[in-house]
N, C-alpha and C positions, 0 to 999 in steps of 0.2 A: 545341926548350926540350924535354928531358924532363920526366918527373914527378917524378924526383929533385933535378933543378936548381932544379925550383920551390919543392921540400919545402925545398931547402936556403934557398932566399931568404925562403921563409914564417920558417924558425927565426930565421934572421938580422934579420930587422924583429920577430920578437915578443922576442926577445932585447935590440934594440935599445928596445924598447917598456917591454921589464919595467926595464932602467935607466935611463932616461927617469922612469917612475913612482916608482921609488925615491929619485931624486935629488929628486925632487919632493916625495917626503913626508918626506923629511930637511928642506929648505928646510921644510917647513908645521911638523915638529917643533921645530925651531931658533925659529922665530916665534913658536912657541905659550908657548917659555919662556920668551923675552928679555918678551914679554905679563904670563908669569905673574911674571917678578921686578921689572917695573914695576911691576904691581898690588898686589903684596904691599909695595914701598914707599910706595905714595902709601897704602896700608890702615895702615901703622906709621907713617905722617904725619899720617895725618885722625886716628886713637886720640889720640894724645899731642896736637896742634891742639887738639881737642876738650877734652882736660883744662887745657891753657893758656888755653882760650878762658872757660871757669869760674874759675877764677883772675884775668884779664883786668874778665870782666864781673861781678866782683861782689869788693867791696874787701872786706867780711865774711869770705869764705870766703880769699882771698888773704891776710889778717892772720892766721887760724886757720892757713893751711899755714905762714908765716915760725914764728910761735910754735910752735908744735908739732914743725916742724923745728930751732929750737932748744932748747926749753926741753919735752919731753912730760909731764912731772912738774907742770909751773905750769897744765895745763889742769883746767877743771870738769871733771866727770864730763858731759856732753852737749857739750862740746867735745872730749873725748877721743877719744868716740864718731865725731864727727862728721870729725877727724883721722883716726885709725885707716882710715875707709869711704876717706878722699882716697888714704893711702897704698896700702889695699889696690886701687884703682882704678888707681892707677901703675905697680903690681909688677904688674898684671893686665894690663897693656900691656906691659911688659917681657917679662912670659911668652909674652904672643903674640909678640911681637917673636922672640925666643929661639925658640920652636917653627918661626917662619920662616925664621930661619939653620941650624937644625939640619936640616932639611929644604932648604934650599938653592932657597929662592927667596927670601931675601933676602940680601946682599952682606956681606961681612967687613967693607967700610968702612961700612955701613948698621948693621951691629950696632955698631959702636964705638961710632958716635955714643950709639946707647942707652946703650953701656958709660958714658958718659960723664956721661952724665944719672944714671945708677946709683948711679956714685962721687958725685956733685953728693947724694942724696937722702941717702947714706950719711953722708957729712961733717958731715950736722948731727947736733947731740946728742942732740934729741928722737929721728932713728930709730934710734940707737947705742942708747937706753933704751929 
C-alpha cells in the first residue's frame, strides 16, 4: 500500500467522521428545540396556573374578578385599582405567551388556548368598559 492509498483512506474516514458529527449535532439541536418548546409550554401553564391559584385561594379576589369582569364601573376606587392590576397581570401572561408563540417556542395550538382565555376576558362587560 502506498502513501496515496493511505491518504485516500484517511480522507474517507475523515469525511465519515464529519458526517457523523454533523448528524449528531443535528440530533442535539432538534432535542434542544423540543426541550425549549416543552419549557415554554410549562412556563405559560405555570404563569396562568399561578394567576388562577390566586383566585382560588382568595374568595375576596375571586369576587373582585367576577364583579370587575361584569361591571367595571360598579367598583369603588380601591377595587378599581385591584381589578386593573389583576387584568394587567393576566394580560402580561398573554403577552408573554404571544412572545413565545411569535418566536416559535409555543405551538399554535397552545397559543389558541391562550386566545380562548383572552376571549373569555373580553366577553366580560367590565373588560370592554
